[in-house]
VEXDOKOL-596828 format. One record per atom (N, C-alpha, C): y negated, x, z negated; atom name. Coordinates in steps of 0.001 Angstrom, whole numbers. Atoms other than C-alpha are relative to their C-alpha. Layout:
north	east	up	atom
Y	X	Z	CA
...
//
This chain:
north	east	up	atom
553	1464	310	N
-48817	24529	41642	CA
343	-292	-1311	C
-558	386	1190	N
-48647	23438	38025	CA
439	-878	224	C
-1446	1025	-57	N
-45614	21324	37198	CA
-862	-1457	-702	C
990	1331	1138	N
-47680	17839	36163	CA
903	-787	-827	C
-668	833	947	N
-44440	16721	34230	CA
164	1143	-1314	C
153	-1329	1530	N
-45043	19857	31779	CA
-563	-186	-870	C
386	124	1390	N
-45435	19007	28392	CA
-1294	746	-331	C
983	-655	196	N
-48830	19947	27170	CA
408	1085	-1045	C
-118	-1544	1218	N
-47368	22667	24112	CA
571	595	1413	C
-803	-1166	-294	N
-45031	24034	26775	CA
-1356	1119	1083	C
1431	-1144	-547	N
-48734	25163	28859	CA
-691	664	-1103	C
598	-2	639	N
-50227	25521	25897	CA
518	773	-1638	C
-490	-683	1067	N
-47929	27213	23422	CA
-562	-61	-1662	C
740	-453	1275	N
-48571	27325	19677	CA
-226	1530	-160	C
166	-1234	167	N
-49645	30299	18070	CA
1452	447	-811	C
-955	-287	969	N
-46582	31928	16508	CA
-347	-125	-1221	C
580	-205	1371	N
-46446	31347	12580	CA
-24	1043	-575	C
-48	-892	1185	N
-46921	33949	10119	CA
1323	249	-371	C
-1513	-177	1003	N
-43577	35492	8529	CA
-438	-151	-1003	C
39	-387	1562	N
-43691	34683	5306	CA
50	1069	-968	C
26	-1402	841	N
-44015	36918	2320	CA
1135	-391	-711	C
-1259	-49	916	N
-40678	37184	472	CA
-262	457	-1249	C
-442	-542	1912	N
-40224	37235	-3435	CA
1211	-499	-297	C
-1000	48	875	N
-37607	37677	-5704	CA
-946	-603	-1530	C
427	393	1135	N
-38563	36014	-9041	CA
1066	182	-952	C
-519	-312	475	N
-37252	37487	-11930	CA
-49	-357	-1448	C
244	459	1325	N
-37232	35849	-15355	CA
916	-401	-1033	C
-862	501	670	N
-34894	35145	-18033	CA
5	-1633	-563	C
252	1403	187	N
-36189	31775	-18800	CA
479	-746	1358	C
-212	652	-1173	N
-34665	29296	-16422	CA
-851	-855	-200	C
954	465	-269	N
-37638	27288	-16798	CA
-1303	386	597	C
1158	-1318	-627	N
-40191	29824	-15890	CA
131	109	1754	C
-908	-658	-1364	N
-37861	30936	-12962	CA
-269	-1574	992	C
-176	1579	-792	N
-37856	26906	-11938	CA
-1996	361	460	C
1476	150	-542	N
-41826	26603	-11880	CA
-370	1375	698	C
654	-968	-1157	N
-42377	29778	-10007	CA
130	-290	1149	C
-835	663	-2042	N
-39772	28953	-6913	CA
-1096	-1290	186	C
983	941	-645	N
-41712	25795	-6963	CA
-1009	113	122	C
1044	-151	-573	N
-45034	26731	-7160	CA
-401	775	1255	C
212	-1443	-604	N
-44570	29871	-4783	CA
825	-823	1298	C
-952	476	-870	N
-42115	27876	-2410	CA
-819	-1567	979	C
586	1492	-347	N
-44705	24832	-2057	CA
-884	707	1233	C
925	-564	-1157	N
-46915	27658	504	CA
977	221	731	C
110	-191	-1237	N
-46641	27894	3851	CA
797	1562	190	C
-407	-1523	18	N
-46661	31605	3703	CA
518	714	-911	C
-987	-271	1264	N
-44359	32358	834	CA
1044	-844	-303	C
-1435	377	-453	N
-40803	32278	621	CA
479	409	-1031	C
-1045	-721	993	N
-38972	33037	-2446	CA
1478	-128	676	C
-1164	-54	-599	N
-35487	34085	-1400	CA
926	456	-1005	C
-1198	-237	922	N
-34090	34694	-4412	CA
-697	71	-1713	C
587	-1	1166	N
-34146	34469	-8571	CA
859	466	-848	C
-559	-1139	278	N
-32684	36564	-11188	CA
-252	103	-1312	C
135	169	1102	N
-32142	36325	-14628	CA
-121	1378	-1143	C
170	-1594	938	N
-32359	40141	-15778	CA
105	1250	728	C
545	-1313	-1236	N
-33006	43653	-13705	CA
1072	374	469	C
-1398	54	-893	N
-29424	43723	-12779	CA
-466	-642	1067	C
246	719	-1733	N
-29855	41155	-10569	CA
-1128	-104	451	C
917	-72	-634	N
-33042	41635	-9821	CA
-33	790	959	C
-607	-1344	-162	N
-32077	44842	-8401	CA
548	-409	1365	C
-1035	579	-1063	N
-28803	43261	-6739	CA
-836	-999	1109	C
669	1173	-701	N
-31370	40367	-5142	CA
-914	756	1174	C
919	-773	-768	N
-33774	42916	-3600	CA
491	914	615	C
-550	-855	-1340	N
-30996	45240	-2025	CA
411	-1136	904	C
-366	1260	-1027	N
-29701	42203	-761	CA
-729	-638	1029	C
1353	675	-682	N
-32639	40658	537	CA
-1307	885	498	C
770	-824	-161	N
-34670	43235	693	CA
-1699	-823	623	C
1100	707	68	N
-38210	41298	-333	CA
-1039	644	484	C
1063	-785	-205	N
-41786	42078	253	CA
-589	-74	-1229	C
991	-39	1768	N
-42859	41342	-3846	CA
1361	-545	-504	C
-1061	600	922	N
-40811	41392	-6738	CA
-772	-203	-921	C
655	319	1246	N
-42125	39321	-9666	CA
735	181	-699	C
-1153	-553	1069	N
-40531	40857	-12704	CA
-982	154	-1436	C
104	397	1236	N
-40607	39708	-16472	CA
671	1740	-534	C
-505	-631	900	N
-40328	42242	-18985	CA
914	464	-911	C
-1268	23	969	N
-38432	41565	-21526	CA
1176	-1216	320	C
-901	844	-211	N
-34962	40120	-20665	CA
1281	778	-452	C
-1597	-1011	582	N
-31349	40864	-21768	CA
703	524	1085	C
-651	-998	-1390	N
-29159	43339	-20302	CA
-673	856	115	C
796	-1167	-87	N
-30940	45168	-18504	CA
-1426	-472	396	C
1475	775	-231	N
-34942	44568	-19027	CA
-864	367	1099	C
926	-571	-1382	N
-37899	44979	-16395	CA
-609	1228	93	C
756	-1005	-786	N
-39012	48148	-17206	CA
921	1046	246	C
-1108	-726	-418	N
-35550	49820	-16864	CA
129	-222	1505	C
-396	404	-1531	N
-35207	48121	-13371	CA
-994	12	746	C
944	-136	-298	N
-38532	48600	-12882	CA
-293	1167	1615	C
134	-1474	-670	N
-38425	52318	-11147	CA
853	-715	1447	C
-1029	168	-1437	N
-35496	51328	-8791	CA
-826	-1174	1282	C
689	912	-826	N
-37435	47927	-7947	CA
-1080	35	521	C
1622	-216	-648	N
-40635	49635	-6980	CA
642	713	1188	C
82	-453	-472	N
-38474	51531	-4475	CA
100	-558	1462	C
-169	901	-1229	N
-37536	48668	-2645	CA
-1208	-786	666	C
1257	1048	-207	N
-40927	46402	-2543	CA
-743	181	-861	C
1413	173	835	N
-44339	46249	-4498	CA
600	-1161	-1318	C
-620	729	690	N
-43508	45003	-7893	CA
-680	-515	-997	C
1030	777	1262	N
-46050	42316	-10108	CA
805	-636	-1001	C
-390	174	1989	N
-45242	42473	-14209	CA
-542	-1711	-76	C
593	1608	569	N
-45558	38448	-14667	CA
880	-342	-1104	C
-333	109	1473	N
-45033	38220	-18387	CA
-424	-478	-1154	C
901	277	821	N
-46255	37674	-21701	CA
572	1015	-843	C
224	-1040	816	N
-45781	40773	-22882	CA
-1374	372	578	C
1110	-929	-46	N
-49155	42591	-23419	CA
-670	822	-337	C
322	-684	924	N
-48993	44811	-25590	CA
-457	1413	1019	C
138	-1362	-223	N
-51111	48284	-24404	CA
1222	699	237	C
-1328	-1235	-571	N
-48219	50543	-24256	CA
938	-617	1060	C
-1158	623	-1137	N
-45817	47977	-22220	CA
-813	161	878	C
927	-506	-1378	N
-49215	48222	-19508	CA
399	1084	404	C
31	-1145	-458	N
-49227	51442	-19158	CA
1312	518	-125	C
-861	-551	-804	N
-45825	52112	-19103	CA
635	-515	987	C
-284	598	-702	N
-45006	49537	-17020	CA
-941	906	1786	C
468	-651	-1188	N
-47581	51081	-14490	CA
289	1676	387	C
-513	-1521	-124	N
-46219	54816	-15156	CA
1488	-311	1102	C
-1153	644	-795	N
-42973	53146	-13808	CA
333	-994	1548	C
479	718	-1336	N
-44427	51745	-10526	CA
-507	-1430	170	C
634	1331	-84	N
-45653	48620	-11246	CA
-1429	-75	952	C
1042	-425	-756	N
-47957	47497	-8527	CA
-1234	-1170	-588	C
956	878	251	N
-49670	44797	-10358	CA
367	-253	-2006	C
-567	515	1085	N
-49567	43211	-13905	CA
-868	-1532	-674	C
268	1392	-91	N
-50419	39824	-14651	CA
708	-765	-1510	C
-461	358	1533	N
-50148	38457	-18507	CA
-341	-1673	217	C
184	1449	20	N
-49056	34310	-18669	CA
-1171	-1000	-442	C
1292	888	1061	N
-52325	32129	-19965	CA
-1080	969	701	C
1120	-1006	-607	N
-54554	34866	-18220	CA
-724	-192	1441	C
371	-451	-1245	N
-54776	34111	-14867	CA
246	-1878	715	C
34	1150	-646	N
-55054	30921	-12626	CA
1163	-134	1326	C
-1095	114	-1514	N
-52776	29875	-9511	CA
-320	417	980	C
508	-1071	-792	N
-54662	31183	-7463	CA
-242	772	-80	C
338	-1339	555	N
-55415	34419	-8713	CA
2154	167	153	C
-1597	-324	95	N
-50921	34275	-9092	CA
-224	176	1730	C
-329	-462	-1764	N
-50981	33825	-5012	CA
-773	887	271	C
705	-1408	-483	N
-53649	36259	-4356	CA
975	1243	258	C
-897	-1426	353	N
-51710	38846	-6047	CA
1047	-118	369	C
-1164	-365	-909	N
-48356	38126	-4107	CA
-398	-146	1315	C
323	-685	-1830	N
-50072	38011	-1083	CA
-618	1543	-132	C
1066	-923	-140	N
-52548	41054	-1741	CA
1062	1298	-289	C
-1002	-723	81	N
-49305	43032	-3233	CA
231	684	1302	C
-722	-945	-1338	N
-47718	43487	272	CA
-1517	1074	813	C
1486	-1168	-895	N
-51429	45119	1515	CA
-479	784	-855	C
354	-1740	609	N
-51095	47705	-1244	CA
-1317	-645	-1497	C
1166	613	1112	N
-54015	45788	-3657	CA
409	-515	-996	C
-409	508	1383	N
-53187	45434	-7330	CA
-884	-887	-602	C
1184	962	816	N
-54378	42738	-9376	CA
926	469	-1568	C
-314	-353	1436	N
-54399	43078	-13222	CA
-909	-1418	-974	C
841	924	1074	N
-55073	40088	-15718	CA
-691	657	-1005	C
1074	-516	925	N
-57952	40723	-18469	CA
998	850	-1183	C
-1108	-958	871	N
-55422	42296	-21226	CA
663	1290	1156	C
-724	-1251	-391	N
-53604	44447	-18861	CA
-1131	463	816	C
1528	-675	-229	N
-56929	45658	-17182	CA
-1003	666	-482	C
742	-958	1624	N
-58221	47024	-20567	CA
1449	1450	-67	C
-1136	-1522	611	N
-54564	49089	-21122	CA
-19	424	1124	C
231	-739	-1079	N
-54885	49912	-17205	CA
-1151	887	-23	C
1095	-854	485	N
-58177	51438	-18129	CA
-106	1026	-1047	C
-257	-1568	1304	N
-57404	53125	-21272	CA
685	1012	735	C
-1193	-1040	-338	N
-54193	54788	-19716	CA
-1452	1003	773	C
270	-548	-1023	N
-56891	56020	-16743	CA
-1485	802	-988	C
1546	-933	579	N
-59816	57685	-18745	CA
1116	905	-1385	C
-715	-841	525	N
-56844	58857	-20989	CA
592	1087	580	C
69	-1307	-624	N
-55709	60906	-18173	CA
-622	498	200	C
872	-782	-291	N
-58582	61685	-17106	CA
-464	1306	-1040	C
232	-627	960	N
-59189	63198	-20411	CA
947	1417	-401	C
-926	-1024	-448	N
-56297	65083	-20542	CA
48	803	1072	C
-200	-1233	-1166	N
-56315	66773	-17271	CA
-1397	695	-218	C
1216	-683	-12	N
-60068	67864	-18146	CA
714	1161	-914	C
-234	-1276	1158	N
-58853	69380	-21718	CA
1201	955	615	C
-827	-1381	-559	N
-55691	71246	-19642	CA
-505	706	936	C
645	-713	-1336	N
-57868	72399	-16488	CA
-1189	18	-447	C
1162	571	-129	N
-61832	71686	-17518	CA
-592	740	1286	C
206	-544	-1145	N
-62329	73759	-14277	CA
332	-514	1469	C
-584	653	-1130	N
-60815	71940	-11295	CA
-705	554	966	C
628	473	-1376	N
-63722	71497	-9268	CA
-776	982	195	C
906	-835	-177	N
-65683	74720	-10021	CA
124	1473	865	C
-40	-1166	-962	N
-66293	77519	-7561	CA
143	1659	-675	C
-724	-1183	637	N
-64448	80779	-8659	CA
-1244	1011	992	C
1183	-1526	52	N
-67277	83092	-6714	CA
-937	42	-776	C
1573	180	793	N
-69934	81954	-9359	CA
654	1206	-728	C
-95	-1291	875	N
-70532	85207	-11384	CA
-760	-691	-1895	C
477	735	1449	N
-71390	82646	-14527	CA
1309	143	-474	C
-1330	14	1083	N
-68816	82467	-17097	CA
-305	-1419	-431	C
4	1261	390	N
-67926	78944	-18245	CA
-1021	-695	-898	C
746	545	1297	N
-70085	79096	-21612	CA
-1686	-27	536	C
1730	-174	-761	N
-73282	79841	-19207	CA
-152	-950	297	C
-30	1106	-637	N
-72410	76611	-17529	CA
-638	-951	-1453	C
490	1070	626	N
-74657	73584	-18916	CA
246	-1453	222	C
-537	1303	-362	N
-72691	70566	-18517	CA
-1017	-972	-507	C
1063	1537	-141	N
-74207	67330	-17713	CA
1080	-1073	-802	C
-869	1365	158	N
-71265	65014	-18100	CA
-705	-656	-1829	C
44	901	1691	N
-71896	62128	-21361	CA
-846	265	-652	C
1458	-12	634	N
-75645	63015	-21809	CA
-765	-885	909	C
302	894	-777	N
-77547	60011	-20910	CA
-1051	-66	571	C
1079	-247	-95	N
-80965	61828	-20235	CA
265	615	1322	C
-824	-1029	-1157	N
-79102	64167	-17965	CA
294	-738	990	C
-802	1230	-1269	N
-77140	61552	-15885	CA
-1763	-823	307	C
1027	527	-376	N
-80574	59592	-15530	CA
-1064	1097	1039	C
324	-660	-461	N
-82076	62616	-14228	CA
1007	453	1297	C
-727	-267	-756	N
-79454	63211	-11945	CA
300	-1214	827	C
331	1378	-901	N
-79566	59201	-10628	CA
-1385	832	690	C
1279	212	-516	N
-83218	59729	-9839	CA
-107	1377	978	C
-106	-1321	-1086	N
-82893	63747	-8009	CA
1147	-513	1253	C
-1290	218	-1345	N
-79837	62365	-5947	CA
-21	-1350	727	C
739	1485	-298	N
-81629	58708	-5677	CA
1672	-1025	14	C
-813	782	-187	N
-78187	57170	-6457	CA
-251	-1441	-1055	C
55	1363	781	N
-77837	53688	-8079	CA
706	116	-971	C
-87	-294	651	N
-76725	52893	-11055	CA
1686	-94	175	C
-1528	-171	-466	N
-73080	51806	-9669	CA
504	1195	940	C
-161	-1144	-553	N
-73119	54906	-7413	CA
-176	963	-983	C
-250	-1011	1070	N
-73493	56977	-10483	CA
993	371	-881	C
-1729	443	643	N
-70860	55150	-12315	CA
1258	638	763	C
-1345	-217	-1306	N
-68451	55855	-8977	CA
41	1713	-271	C
212	-1313	-213	N
-69560	59415	-8897	CA
305	595	-1796	C
-583	-662	1382	N
-68645	60107	-12861	CA
1009	252	262	C
-1370	278	-403	N
-65636	58512	-11845	CA
1272	1330	725	C
-459	-958	-1393	N
-64825	60979	-8773	CA
504	1042	-707	C
-343	-1180	307	N
-65793	64080	-10760	CA
907	114	-1247	C
-1129	208	617	N
-63134	62966	-13258	CA
1325	65	347	C
-1321	95	-444	N
-60505	63077	-11143	CA
953	-783	597	C
-795	1459	-113	N
-59929	59564	-10406	CA
452	-167	1295	C
-229	96	-1349	N
-58496	58459	-6948	CA
-648	-1194	-37	C
836	1248	123	N
-60336	55294	-5341	CA
923	-1126	-355	C
-547	1195	259	N
-56972	53117	-6153	CA
-774	-130	-1449	C
535	166	1259	N
-58024	53963	-9955	CA
-1778	-523	-161	C
970	461	432	N
-61580	53499	-9664	CA
-241	-1250	269	C
-126	1210	-648	N
-61143	50373	-7949	CA
675	-486	-1013	C
-601	857	827	N
-58992	49005	-10648	CA
-1378	382	-1215	C
897	-433	1102	N
-61828	50714	-13278	CA
-1077	-668	414	C
937	365	-371	N
-64505	49216	-11954	CA
-201	-1470	467	C
-188	880	-432	N
-63056	46008	-10820	CA
-229	-597	1411	C
329	-202	-1098	N
-63650	45998	-7457	CA
1023	668	1146	C
-1698	-458	-699	N
-61477	46505	-4023	CA
-412	1581	355	C
21	-1698	-378	N
-60789	50179	-2559	CA
-955	-237	1402	C
688	212	-1126	N
-62649	48990	384	CA
-1408	631	-7	C
834	-262	644	N
-65929	48895	-1870	CA
-101	1443	-323	C
-28	-1691	509	N
-65079	52107	-3448	CA
-125	1175	1194	C
223	-1121	-1332	N
-64924	53832	75	CA
-1339	153	336	C
1756	244	-282	N
-68290	52138	897	CA
-814	1241	-675	C
690	-495	1044	N
-69846	53484	-2042	CA
67	1349	216	C
-132	-1707	-67	N
-68454	57139	-1809	CA
-641	294	1487	C
691	-307	-1244	N
-69705	56987	1621	CA
-1506	504	244	C
1429	129	158	N
-73225	56438	554	CA
-395	1432	-784	C
-344	-1473	1145	N
-72822	59128	-2328	CA
117	1042	706	C
-105	-1481	-1019	N
-71741	61942	86	CA
-1516	-60	1346	C
1080	-134	-491	N
-74582	61156	2301	CA
-1276	600	-413	C
971	-150	901	N
-77285	61174	-780	CA
815	1312	-309	C
-283	-1271	598	N
-75572	64220	-2308	CA
171	1709	1453	C
-307	-851	-1178	N
-75255	65776	1471	CA
1389	952	35	C
-1716	-696	388	N
-71372	66407	678	CA
820	-559	1533	C
-530	332	-1449	N
-68486	66372	3363	CA
1081	-322	-824	C
-1616	305	1001	N
-65748	66256	40	CA
-41	-118	-1354	C
-177	385	1278	N
-64830	64906	-3184	CA
-446	1152	-726	C
-19	-1238	669	N
-64816	68419	-4902	CA
-1309	888	524	C
1720	-457	-141	N
-68330	69604	-3057	CA
-1206	-1123	-928	C
1011	1549	971	N
-69900	66011	-4306	CA
131	-95	-1383	C
-206	-14	1495	N
-68358	66630	-8204	CA
-1071	866	-487	C
492	-1159	481	N
-69603	70372	-8314	CA
-1574	-357	84	C
1376	37	51	N
-73243	69330	-7505	CA
-270	-1277	-554	C
240	913	1240	N
-73193	66309	-9648	CA
431	899	-1131	C
-14	-793	1171	N
-72068	68562	-12238	CA
-685	893	-367	C
1138	-1194	111	N
-74500	70910	-11462	CA
550	1675	273	C
-301	-981	241	N
-71914	73500	-11073	CA
104	556	1138	C
-526	-315	-1393	N
-72431	74299	-6783	CA
-688	1394	-380	C
409	-1185	222	N
-73235	77779	-6480	CA
-1393	153	1346	C
1041	74	-1333	N
-76328	77839	-4232	CA
-463	1541	351	C
479	-1357	-684	N
-77400	80471	-2009	CA
-1497	456	-584	C
//
């Protein structure tokens, strides 16, 4: 028999609260640190567990508190953000939050393990909060200047990869020499013809070009400003239209280099 004296909240207990995202804020400007801490701490699902004035303090705080996300400035006295970044990235996702917008710095931060890059003045409060929350899920956020630099780096890497190994997707069983192959990438008329032949949409053709260049789903998502889930959905449709089961098979068909029986 139910106990009539039992409080309603005991009969229907409240659902457990989600564990808040634990954040370390690292910036040498105390005003910026205080502002970010006040902003983030005002959210129920986010908690600032430590502040740091340079890279060394950030690393020590990360080791001690094991945060879910680190917000890291680039230019700081002593150990700067870029120097500390590889060490911090081994502990938690790192989002660069800085006034440094130079393309070289953005690209270096990405090479050293940054999971996002936000330039002050280029994002809203809601976008910052989304970046913190999404970093835990492995989703990258970039403000416009950083996104442009990231895309330039991706294209540069893709070009360098192609120059070093121009035939990573070609079948070795083909008797034709590379000089006999007719490349189609980069020619608008051929691209339109391929789109019509495979019945790809403009977006699917764009993504297929990026797949053929060797980009990962994460890189494609950043380049096209869409989520990785959306990229996967596009790829599933592309594979169906190209009657392919792998990226290499789809790319070979797209580039016109598949060996036909």
